[in-house]
C-alpha positions in Angstrom: 14.5 42.0 -55.8 11.1 41.9 -54.4 10.0 43.8 -51.3 8.0 42.0 -48.8 5.4 44.0 -46.6 3.6 43.1 -43.4 0.3 44.3 -43.1 -1.5 45.4 -39.8 -5.1 45.7 -39.2 -6.0 49.4 -39.1 -8.2 48.9 -35.9 -4.7 47.8 -34.2 -3.3 51.2 -34.9 -6.3 53.5 -33.8 -4.9 53.5 -29.9 -1.6 54.7 -31.2 -2.7 57.3 -33.6 -5.0 58.7 -30.7 -2.1 58.9 -28.3 0.0 60.6 -31.0 -2.8 63.2 -31.4 -2.3 64.2 -27.9 0.4 66.8 -27.4 3.5 65.3 -25.4 3.0 68.1 -22.6 -0.7 67.0 -22.1 0.1 63.3 -22.1 2.8 64.2 -19.2 0.1 66.1 -17.4 -2.3 63.3 -17.6 0.4 60.8 -16.0 1.3 63.3 -13.6 -2.5 64.0 -12.3 -3.0 60.2 -11.8 0.0 59.5 -9.4 0.6 63.1 -8.3 3.0 62.8 -5.5 3.6 59.1 -5.8 7.0 57.3 -6.2 8.2 54.0 -6.9 8.7 52.5 -3.5 11.5 49.8 -2.3 10.0 46.6 -1.1 7.8 46.9 2.0 8.0 50.6 2.2 4.8 52.3 3.3 3.5 55.6 1.8 2.2 56.8 -1.5 3.6 54.4 -3.9 3.0 53.7 -7.4 1.4 50.3 -7.8 4.4 48.9 -9.7 7.7 47.1 -9.3 8.8 44.9 -6.3 6.8 46.5 -3.6 3.7 46.1 -5.5 4.3 42.5 -6.1 5.2 41.7 -2.5 2.0 43.5 -1.4 -0.1 41.6 -3.6 1.6 38.3 -2.3 1.0 39.3 1.4 -2.7 39.9 0.7 -3.0 36.3 -0.5 -1.1 35.0 2.7 2.0 34.3 0.8 5.3 35.4 2.2 8.4 36.8 0.1 10.9 35.7 -0.8 9.2 32.3 -1.0 10.5 30.0 1.7 11.6 26.7 0.9 11.0 23.8 3.1 13.8 23.4 5.5 14.1 19.7 5.0 16.3 17.0 3.6 15.6 13.4 2.4 16.9 10.7 5.2 19.9 8.6 4.6 19.3 6.6 1.5 20.9 3.6 3.4 17.6 3.3 5.6 15.9 1.9 2.3 18.3 -1.1 2.2 16.7 -4.5 3.2 18.7 -7.7 4.0 16.2 -10.0 2.2 15.0 -10.2 -1.4 11.3 -10.7 -2.0 8.8 -12.2 -4.5 5.3 -12.6 -5.0 3.5 -15.9 -5.4 1.8 -15.9 -8.5 0.2 -19.5 -8.9 -2.7 -20.7 -7.1 -1.8 -23.2 -4.9 1.9 -23.0 -5.7 4.1 -25.9 -5.0 6.9 -26.0 -2.6 9.8 -28.3 -3.0 12.2 -30.0 -0.5 15.5 -29.4 -3.1 16.5 -27.1 -5.6 16.7 -29.9 -8.2 13.1 -30.8 -7.4 12.1 -27.3 -7.7 13.7 -26.9 -11.2 12.0 -29.9 -12.3 8.6 -29.2 -10.8 8.7 -32.5 -9.2 7.7 -33.9 -5.8 6.3 -30.9 -4.1 6.4 -31.2 -0.1 3.2 -28.9 0.3 1.1 -26.1 -1.5 0.8 -22.6 -0.5 -2.8 -21.5 -0.1 -4.2 -18.0 -0.6 -4.0 -15.2 -3.0 -2.0 -12.6 -1.4 1.2 -14.3 -0.7 4.8 -12.9 -0.6 7.9 -14.7 0.6 11.3 -13.5 1.1 14.6 -15.7 0.0 18.2 -15.4 0.6 19.7 -17.5 -2.1 18.9 -18.1 -5.8 20.3 -20.3 -8.7 19.7 -21.6 -12.0 19.3 -25.3 -12.6 18.0 -27.0 -15.9 17.4 -23.4 -17.2 15.1 -22.8 -14.3 15.6 -20.3 -11.7 15.0 -21.6 -8.4 14.5 -19.8 -4.9 15.5 -20.8 -1.4 12.8 -19.3 0.7 13.8 -21.2 4.0 16.8 -23.7 4.6 16.0 -26.8 2.6 12.8 -25.2 1.2 12.6 -24.2 -2.4 10.3 -22.6 -5.2 10.8 -22.0 -8.9 10.4 -18.9 -11.0 7.4 -20.0 -12.7 5.5 -19.6 -9.4 7.4 -16.8 -7.7 8.1 -13.4 -9.4 10.7 -11.3 -8.0 9.6 -7.8 -6.9 11.8 -4.7 -5.9 10.8 -2.5 -2.8 10.5 1.2 -3.3 13.1 3.7 -2.4 10.7 6.5 -1.6 11.5 8.5 1.5 9.8 11.4 3.4 11.3 14.4 4.8 13.7 15.3 7.5 12.9 19.0 9.0 15.3 21.3 10.9 12.2 23.7 11.6 8.5 23.6 11.2 7.2 24.9 8.1 5.2 28.0 7.9 2.7 26.7 5.3 1.0 23.3 4.6 3.0 21.1 2.2 2.7 17.6 0.7 3.2 14.9 -2.1 1.4 14.9 -5.5 -0.5 11.7 -5.8 -0.9 11.4 -9.4 0.3 13.4 -12.4 -2.1 16.7 -12.7 -2.0 19.8 -14.8 -1.8 23.2 -12.9 -4.5 25.7 -13.3 -4.3 29.4 -13.4 -7.6 29.5 -11.4 -9.4 27.3 -9.2 -11.6 25.8 -11.9 -11.6 23.8 -15.2 -12.7 26.5 -17.3 -11.6 27.7 -20.6 -8.3 29.2 -20.5 -7.4 27.9 -16.9 -5.1 25.1 -18.1 -1.4 26.1 -18.0 0.4 23.2 -19.8 2.7 22.6 -17.0 2.3 19.5 -15.1 3.1 18.0 -11.9 4.4 14.2 -11.4 3.6 11.8 -8.6 5.7 12.4 -5.5 6.6 15.9 -6.6 6.5 18.2 -3.4 4.4 21.3 -3.3 3.6 23.9 -0.7 0.1 25.2 -0.1 -0.6 29.0 0.2 -4.5 28.9 -0.1 -7.6 26.9 -0.3 -10.8 27.3 -1.7 -14.1 25.3 -2.2 -16.1 25.8 -5.3 -19.1 23.9 -6.2 -18.0 21.2 -3.7 -14.7 20.9 -5.3 -11.6 21.9 -3.0 -8.7 23.7 -4.6 -5.2 24.2 -3.4 -3.1 27.3 -4.3 0.5 26.0 -4.8 2.0 29.2 -6.1 1.0 32.8 -6.8 -0.5 31.6 -10.1 -1.2 28.1 -10.0 -3.9 25.9 -8.4 -4.8 22.0 -8.5 -7.5 20.2 -7.1 -7.0 18.9 -3.6 -7.7 15.1 -4.3 -4.4 15.2 -6.1 -2.2 15.8 -3.2 -1.7 14.7 0.3 -0.9 17.3 2.8 0.6 17.9 6.2 -0.6 20.7 8.0 2.0 21.5 10.8 1.0 22.0 14.4 2.9 23.8 17.2 1.3 21.7 20.1 0.1 18.4 20.9 -3.5 17.8 20.4 -4.0 16.6 24.0 -2.2 17.6 27.2 -1.6 13.9 28.1 0.7 13.6 25.0 3.4 16.0 26.0 5.8 17.2 23.5 6.4 14.1 21.4 4.1 12.3 19.3 3.3 10.5 15.9 0.3 12.2 14.1 -1.5 9.8 11.7 -3.8 11.5 9.5 -6.1 9.1 7.9 -7.9 11.7 5.3 -4.6 13.0 4.0 -2.7 9.7 4.2 0.2 11.3 5.9 2.2 11.0 9.0 3.9 13.7 11.0 6.2 13.1 13.7 6.8 15.8 16.5 9.6 16.4 19.0 9.4 19.1 21.5 6.7 20.3 19.6 8.7 20.5 16.5 7.9 18.9 13.2 10.9 16.5 12.7 9.8 14.2 9.9 6.7 13.6 7.4 5.7 11.4 4.6 3.0 9.7 3.1 1.4 6.3 4.0 -1.2 3.9 3.3 -3.8 3.1 6.0 -6.6 0.5 6.4 -9.2 0.2 3.5 -13.0 -0.2 4.1 -14.0 -2.2 6.1 -10.7 -2.7 7.5 -10.0 0.9 8.6 -7.3 2.1 10.7 -9.0 2.8 14.1 -8.9 6.6 15.3 -8.0 7.3 18.8 -5.1 7.8 21.0 -2.3 5.0 21.5 1.0 4.2 22.4 3.8 2.2 20.9 3.8 -1.1 22.7 6.0 -3.3 20.8 9.0 -3.1 18.3 10.3 -5.9 16.0 12.9 -5.4 13.3 11.3 -8.0 11.3 8.4 -10.4 11.7 5.9 -12.4 9.3 2.4 -11.2 9.2 -0.8 -13.3 8.3 -4.4 -13.4 8.6 -8.0 -13.3 7.3 -11.0 -11.5 8.1 -13.7 -13.1 5.9 -15.4 -16.2 7.4 -14.4 -18.0 4.1 -10.6 -16.8 4.4 -10.8 -15.6 0.8 -9.0 -12.5 1.9 -6.2 -14.5 3.5 -2.7 -12.9 3.3 0.7 -14.1 4.0 3.9 -11.8 4.3 7.3 -13.0 5.2 9.7 -10.8 6.9 7.9 -7.6 7.2 10.8 -5.0 8.2 10.4 -2.4 11.2 7.1 -3.2 12.7 5.9 -1.2 15.8 2.7 -2.2 17.2 0.4 0.5 18.7 -3.1 -0.9 18.6 -3.7 -4.6 18.8 -2.5 -6.1 15.6 -2.3 -2.6 14.2 1.3 -1.5 13.5 3.5 0.7 11.6 5.9 -1.2 9.3 7.6 -1.2 6.0 5.4 -2.5 3.0 7.8 -4.1 0.3 4.9 -5.3 -1.7 3.4 -2.0 -3.1 4.3 1.5 -3.5 0.7 2.9 -3.5 1.6 5.3 -0.5 -1.1 8.3 -0.4 -4.2 5.7 -0.7 -5.6 3.3 1.8 -4.9 -0.3 1.0 -4.2 -2.0 4.1 -5.8 -4.3 6.7 -5.8 -1.6 9.3 -1.9 -1.3 9.7 -0.2 2.1 8.6 2.0 1.0 5.6 5.1 3.1 5.0 8.0 2.6 2.5 10.8 0.7 4.0 13.0 3.6 4.3 10.5 5.7 6.0 9.6 2.5 8.4 13.2 2.3 9.6 13.5 5.9 10.3 10.3 6.0 12.3 11.5 2.7 14.2 14.9 4.2 15.0 13.2 7.5 16.4 10.4 5.7 18.5 10.5 4.5 21.7 8.1 2.2 23.6 5.4 4.5 25.1 5.5 7.1 22.4 2.2 8.5 21.8 0.2 8.0 18.2 -2.7 9.9 17.4 -4.7 8.7 14.8 -7.5 10.9 13.4 -9.6 11.7 10.3 -10.5 15.4 9.8 -13.1 14.5 7.2 -15.0 12.5 10.0 -15.3 9.7 7.3 -13.7 6.9 9.4 -16.1 5.4 11.7 -15.4 5.6 15.4 -17.9 2.7 16.5 -15.6 0.3 18.3 -18.1 -2.7 17.2 -16.6 -2.1 13.7 -13.1 -3.0 14.6 -11.3 -6.2 14.8 -7.9 -6.7 16.2 -6.6 -5.3 12.6 -3.5 -6.3 10.7 -1.2 -5.9 7.7 
């Protein structure tokens, strides 16, 4: 039988050979001289301790501002039933889509009673059936459309977080898949091969800005670029004495809201605020009207090219003219601006906020980056 041999480069053996050449007594004396009087200490014990073991690890973490053991968020997801909506929804996909006076006419695409104008149109329906091999929807009593013109959509069931105590660290939601880095850069060797997915939740333990790029430390050994995460930075008091101890914080830069009661964070989630030039206006406002469901429509351009029509928008709370918090069933792009000035939320988050809020509650809208303009002349009444 042939024997197999494993070969090692001679250079790899040199350190070992050198160590063996030192008498055992001398080796012991070298180590003793280096750590004379030192011991391996228990965690957080002060004194002449060896730079090894749990104590050294905890000291290294605390030097970086990271508590140990790592403190999880004292948070849960709200009741799943908050995401339930009593309506079904569809997007109108045909230009000047016809609307019919009966299910039969809708199934045959004959005798429309009127046509819908606009490019951003969403309808709700309570009843659907199939006639002549065509699905039809009743969008109002005696008013029908067919499936060639309306495509059914399903609202997201995403929900934010309920807190039993205010977190120690900033936290947030990943916006788009991102690979963790072992250092705050894209240099060779920094890629870890470990990825985070959209809506994963992370805590922030540190920040660095390098060559104009902001980085977030999400664990002792992992970094991500800031643009991939929407963060909430918890507060322990209101931004103004006029507010008191109960308010809604809308952060336009982070695209988040944080809800405070008795100066304690109780709820937080990601949102979609107004896109340029339909920004959500910064300022201090109060909730003035609450509607469980309402239609929303409007146009800002002179040629009405941006006209939108949204049926049965759920859980609307107006705080600044036509700007409101409300559920948005037509998208799930939370974390990015995309409204006409309103604060879009998932239906479940919008219902939670609707149930919590009272008329007169304060709303603080702000942009820490300073990018959102504050000139009043740039703002109209706003909209969805």
